[in-house]
N, C-alpha and C positions, 0 to 999 in steps of 0.2 A: 431227556435227562440232560442233554449237554447243548452248548450254544453251537450256533452255525457261524462259522469264521471261514474265510477264504482258504481253500486248501487245509492244512493243518497248521497248528500254531508254530511250528518249528519253520514251515515254509514261509509264513508270514514275515519273519525276521530274517530267514535264511540260515540254514543249518549250520553252514561253516562259519557264518559270521557270529551266530550266537555262540558255538563252540569256543571260538578264539575269545569273544568276550569274557567267557565264564573263566577259562584259563588265565587270562590276565587278572581277574577279580580274585582268584581262589587265595584263600589264606593258609600259609603253611606253618604258621605260626603256634598252632594247639600243642605240638610237642608230645611227648609219650607220657603215659599216665599208669598209676598203680591201680591195682584192683580196688583199693579203698576209695577211690575217686579222687586223691590228691594227685598233683602233677609230680613228676619224677622230680627226686631231690629233695622230698620231704617238706614241701612248704606248708602242706595242710591247706592250700586254697580251697575255698567253698566255690563251687560252681554251681550254677543253674542250668537244666538241660530241659528244653521244650520239646514237648512231642505234639504233633499235629495229625488228629486223625479225624474220622466222619463217621456218621451213623453210630455204630457201637462195636468197637473192636473187643469189647469184654475186659477193658483196662479200667477197673474199678480204682477208687482212691485207695482202697485196701491192698489192691495188689500192688499198685505204685508203692505204697507205704512199706512194703516188705523190702522193695530194693534200697529205698532211702534208710531203712533201719540197718540194713547191712552196709550201707555205704553212707555213713553220716556227713561226709562232705559233699554230697550230691542232693540237691533240691530239684524235684521234677514238677514242671508245669504241664499240666495236659488241655490243651486248645482242641476242643471237638466241635467240628462243623456239623449242622443238622443234616446237610446233604452233600453227597459225593461232588456234585457239580460246584458246589462253593469252594471245596477243597481243591478240587482241580483248577479253577480259576485264579485262585490264590497262588498256587504252585507255578503255573505256567506263566501267569503275569510276572511273578517275581524272577523266575529263571530268565526270562526274556530281558529283564533289566538288569542282569548281573548277579541275582542271587541274594542281594541283601534283603533281610527281614524273613527269611525262611526259618522253620525250626530246625533244631538240632537233629530231630528225627522226623521224617515226612511220610506219612501212611499214603499208599498210592493203590488205586484199582489196577487189577491185570490189564485191562483194555488201554491204560495210558502206557504201559511198558514199551510197545513198538515205537513210540514217538520219543519217549525219553532216553530210549536206546541210541536215538541218534546224537544225542549230546552227553555222551558217557562222562565227559571230564566235568559235568555238573555234579557227578555223585562220587562218593568214596568207595573204593574198592573194599568189599565186604568178606573177602576171602580169608577165612581162618581155619585153622586145625579143629577148633572146637565144633564146627558145624558139619563136619565131613559126615555123610550119610543120614543127615537129619531129616531130609524131606522126601516125599515121592518124586521119583526122578523128572517126571515132567513139571513138575511145580518148580524145583529147582532150576531145571532149563528155561522156564519163562522168567526167571529172576535175572537171567545172564543178558547182555548185549550179544550182537552177532558175533563179536570176536572173543568172546567167552567171559568178559568181566563180570563178576558178580555184583550187580548193584542193588539187589533186592532179597532181604531176608523173608521168606514166605510166612505169613501169618495163617489164614484160612483158606479152605476152599469151600466151594458152593454147590455141593450135591443137592439135587431138587427132588422135591417131594411135592405132594398136594396138601395145604392147609385148608380145612373146610370147617364150616359151621354146624355142628351136629344138631343143633336146636333147629335151625331153618330147614336142614335135611329132614327131621322128623315131621316138621309142620307140612311138608310137601310129600310125605308119604315115602321118602327115599330111606335106605338102611343108614343107621348112624355107626353102628360098629366099625371101627378103622379097617378090620380085614375086609369086611363086607364092602366098604366103600372102595377099597382098592379092586375088588372084583367088578364093582359096578363101573368103575373108570377104565376095565380093560384087563387088570392084573398084569402078567408078566409080559402080555403081548399088547400091552394098551396102546391105542393109536391117538392121534388128535381128533379123528372123526368120533372115537368112542368117547373121548371127553366132552366134545361139543354135543353129541347126541344125549349125553346123561343131562347135559345144561338144558337142551330143549324140553326134556322132561321136566326138569326142575322148575323153569320160568312159566311152564303152563299151569303150575299150581302154586306159585308163589310170587309176591309183589317184588321180591329182590332180585338184583342181577345174579347172573351164574359167576362170573368173574368181574374183577376189578378194572382191568385196563388192557385194552387191544395191544397197546405197546409192550406191556409185560408179558403178555401171552406170546406176541410175537418174538420176544427175545429168547424164550424157550425154544421156539420153533427154528429160529435161524442159528441158535446155538448148536443145532444137530446138523448143520450144513457144514461139509469139511472145508470148501473154499467158497464162501459166501460172496466175497466181494473182490478177491485178489486170487492171482495164479501163484500157488505156493512154490513153484519152481523159480519164478522170477521176481516174485513180489508186486508184479504190475497190475494195476486195477483192471477188473474186467468191466466191459461197457456195460453199464447198469441198463440202457435201453434195449439190450440183446440179451439180458440175464432172466432166462424164464423161470429159472428155479426160484430165484428170489421173488419176482412177480408173483409166482404161483402162491407161494407162502403169503404174501402181503394181501392178495385177494381172498384167500382162505381165511384168514384171520379177520379181514373185515367183513366178509360175507357173515361170518359167526357173530361178529360183535353187533351186527344190527339188531339181533334179538337178545344176545346174551352179556353185552358188556355194560359196566357201570358208567363207562363213559368218562373216566377220570385218568389224570396223569398221576403216577405215584409221586408221592412226596408233597403233593399238593395240599391245600387247605381242605378242599373238597375231599379228597381221599383220606386225610385225617379224621374228618367228621364222619365218614361212611362207617367206620368201624364201631362208631355209638349208635347208629340209626339203621342198623340192618341193610346195609348198601349192597353187600353182594355175599355171596356163600362159599366161594372158592378162591384160591389164588395160587399161582405157581410159587413154591416155597424154598427157596436154597436155605441151607442151614442158618446163615446169619439173619434171615428175616424174621426168626423168632422174636428176638428181642424188638424190633420195630413193632410187630405186630402187638405184642403184650403191651408196650409202651402206650399204644393208641388205643388199645381194646380192653384198658382196665376196666373191671367191672362187669364186662360180658362174660357170661357163662356160655360155653358151647364149643370152643375152638379145639380142634384136634388135627392130627396129623395122619395121613394115609401113605403108607409105604408102597408108591406107584408114581410113574412118570410116564406120560404119553411120548412115544417114540422110542422109548428105551431109557438110557441113562442122560442126563443133562447136569451141565455145570454152569451155574451163573455167577460170575464174579469170582471173589476171592482176592485177597489184598497183599501187600508187601509192606515193609520198611525199609525206607531208603534214608541214607545219611547224606546230605548235602556236603559238598566237597568243600566249601568255603566257610564252613561253621568254625565258631571259635574253641570248640571242644569236640573235634571229630573223633579223637580216640575214646573219649568216654561214651560218646553217643554211640559208638559201635559196640561198646561193652553192654550198654543198656539195650540196644536193639537185638543182641546175641541172646540176653537174658529174657526179655519179653518174647523172643520166638523159641527158646527152649521147650521141649517137650511139657515140663513141669508146668510152665506159666501157660502154655497154651491148652492145655486140660483144664486149669482154672478159668481160662478166657471161655472156654466152651461152657463150663457151669454157669459163668455169670451172663453170657449173652447168646449161647448156642451157636457160636462160631465154630464150625466143624474144623479141627487141626488138619494142617497139611503135613505134620510130623508123623513119621512111621512109629516112633514109640508111644507118642501120644494117643494116636488111633488105637492101639493095641491095649492100653491102660484102662484098669477097670472103672476108674472115674470118668471114662468117655463111654464104654460098652454098655456101662450098667445105668448110665443118666436116664433120669426123667424129668419131666417138665409138668409141674403142678398146673400151670395155667392151661396147659393144652390137655387136660383131662388125664393127667399122669402119663402121657404119651412116653413110650421107651425111645426117646429120641437117640441116644446113643445107637441103638440097634437099627433104628429106622435109617438115620443118614449113614451108619456105617453100610449098610446094604445099598443104599443109593450110591454111595462112593465107590463101591465094589463093581458098579456098572460103567465107572468111568476109565478109560484107558488113553494113552496118548494118542492113539489112532482115532479115538472118538471125539476128540477136541477140535474146534475149527481153527483154521489158519487166520490168524490175525497180523497183518503186516503193517506197516507205517500209516497206511490210508484208511484203514478200516473203520477207524472213529468216525472220520469225516463223512465216508459213504454212508455208514449205518445211520448216521445223524440225519441225512437228507432223507432216508427212507423212514425213521421214526417221526420227523417233523410231517411227512406227508400222511401218516397214520393218524396223528394228533388232529390234523385238519379234518380228517373225516369223523374220528371216534369221540373227539373231545370237543373241536369248536365246532363241528358239524358245519362247516362253512364250504365244502367241496366234497363232490363224489368221488369215490376210490380211482376212477380213471383220470380225472382232472388232477387229483393230488399226485397220482403216480407221475403225470406230465412234468408236474412241478419239481418232483425228485430228480427227474431226468435234467431238467434245466439246472437245478442247483449241482448235479454231478458235472455237467459240462463247464459250469463256470468254476469248478475247483481245477480246471485246466490241466488235467492229467494228460 
């Protein structure tokens, strides 16, 4: 999913130097603004606010128009990248060069936060009275820098279920009812071996793969490891060569992938096409994935959602809105980010794209709990993902420090060489990951 670069992008330019550069380039001229969108003093100046997101945050033209109707002096331009890696590359490149060209509001993935927290002066402080008690405690905490500065307003979280093709299940003689599928995959006590075992039964009777991607499956597995790559007490990286827990999961997923994987990278052209040609029967499915699946699988009947996840609860992703500190309209951008992440708007975003809200009030709203999805066989997605979210606690979330991203990428690249490129065997690819880890210079 992400690029290989020496250490992390912050290390490449020097964290201290980057912070100094951005402090020097920051723009204090935005001034205070009134709720109507005009600058203080009643000038009625019209402004344009740019919002940069990726995949699908659920921010439809209609939703953004609501804000513009209420704030007639504001025009919103929404720039949506097809993939998070493209958005991240743009964000980090522009931050490293001083921040010019950033959107007024930048959407970010949670996995970027540890690195961005190293340059807190790059982002506006988002602390306001209106947002107190808005989010799950752990979600709000992840939006803060180590010294407590709030730089991210939480949008969604990624509680995971299993999405599956009921038509392919039927052809293979497996149950199709979502409750029966949940039991087939292990029910409340589902394990990864249960998931892989069901897959072996499926591929014995079908030409389709069981799951789409070894890396996507590994993402779910590693997300259940409390301290995968770093020591939570010190933040220091764990020696990858000696990390038997991570290597064990790596070998497990590749052993299963040999017979069960579609051998694709998510977000690739091959992956897109597989939705239309019966390429695979199941995939790990955080709530936000519903939109991308429907987008690619339009016209295909049979998709459904099972309220189950191997290994217990799992959270994949979840995003935030940040406001770059050197924008021309920082105060107005904060107001828009506040509005977009208010419970009412997040409930609408969930309805638009299946992005499960991180706001306590939104999670309890009838529009979320009673939500169904026509494309997924009228699945009660609100009930399913509320159930999946209840399996998540702060203690069940993995520690992700400043170097998580770079180390995880090294392991992901190794999996790609085996599962997608088929250029290396698992042991050779693992040794390559160790070499990359060593080159990072921890």
